[in-house]
N, C-alpha and C positions, 0 to 999 in steps of 0.2 A: 559785035563778036562779044561772048558771054565772057567775064573774069570770071575765074573758077577759083581763085582765094577768096571773093567777097560773098557775103553771107548771099546775096543773091542768086549767084553762083553755083554755093555750096547745097541753096534751097532747092535747085532744078536736081542736082546729082542726085539729092535724098528721095525725091519724088519717082526721078526716073529708075532707080536702084529699087525702090520699092514697088514698082510699077513690074519690075524686070523680074524680081523674085517671087512675086506674086503668081505671074505666069510660069514660073519656071518649077516653082515647088508646090503649088496649086494650093497655095495657103499663104496669110499674111508674113511677112517675115518680123521678123525679132532685131533689135538693135543691134547683137551679137552679129546676124546674119550680114549687116551693111557695111560691117568692118573691113572684112577682107575685100569684099566687092570694089570699093571706095577707098580701100589703102589710107584708111583713117584709126583714128586709137578709139577704144570705147568709149572713154570719158569726153571726146570730141563728138562722137557722134551721141550719146546722151545729151549733151550742150545743145547741138543743132537739134535735134527730135523734139527737145523739151521747148525752145525757140519757135518752131514749128508748130508745135500744140498750142503754144499759148497764142499764135496767130490764126488760128484755127483749120490749119490746112492740112494738118493730119490730127489721127486721132491715137491714143495711145492703149492699148487694153492691158493692166499691171496685172501679173501671179505674184507668187511669191518667189518663182524664180526666174519669170522672164517677163519682156513685156511685146506684147505684138503691137505691129502698125499699119495703120490704116489710111489711105487718103479721102478726107472728109471732101474739101475743096481746092481742087488744085487752081483754078482761077484767081486765088488769092496770092500766088505766088506773085502775080504782074502787082502786086500793090506793093512790095517789098521795093525799098529805093535800091536801084540799080547802082550805085554810089560804092566807089572802090573802098571796103573797111582798112585797109591797108594803108592808104593815105592815109587816112583818119589817126590810125593808129602812130604812124612815121610822125605825124605833126604833134600828137600830145609827147610823143617820146622827146619832141623838139623841146618842148615847153618845157617838159621835166629837166633836162639837162640846161635850159639855160636859167631857171629858177635855182639848181645844184649850184651853178655858176654865180648867181648872183650870191646866194648863202656864203659860198666859198669866200667870196669876194670881202664880204660884209665881215666874214669870222676874222679874216686876214686885217682887216682895218681895224678891226677891234683889238685884236693881238698886237698891233703895232701900235696904238694908241696907248694900252695897257705895260709894253716895254719901254714907251716914251715915260711915262709917270713912273715907270720905275726908277729908271733914271735918273727923273729929275729927284724923287723921292731920296735916294742915294745921294746925290751930289750937295742937297741941300744938309742931310744927316752928317756930310765930311765936313762941310764946312762949320756948323755948330761945332763936330767933335774936336775940329783943330781950333777952334777960338776959345772953348772950355778948357783943352788942355796944352795951351801955348804957354812955353816956358817964358819965364819973365827976366 
């Protein structure tokens, strides 16, 4: 079963949408045509299409106001790893959270050490002041 949240699944959806729109409109679709069909944002469609173009799966002919999309080699879709991007994203997020917790603990220990040094310094100053101003 294809996970459509992974790049592999989204790539298959993009290629299928291109085929469908080519058939329906008798011309290559634009990136803007893909968005409502796949319920994705224009930014996400651009990102995916550029990645697929880099992998030579699709080709894009760009003019000043639009980009038409063609399928170059649909067989290269199978070269994309079918691993789940979401799990790698989650693992990266967990690493980031762990590093932030470690940084927070370091900051807290440094602040505690600083407070302890400050307290000792005040105590030493008090002792010195008491000795100097001690009435005889």
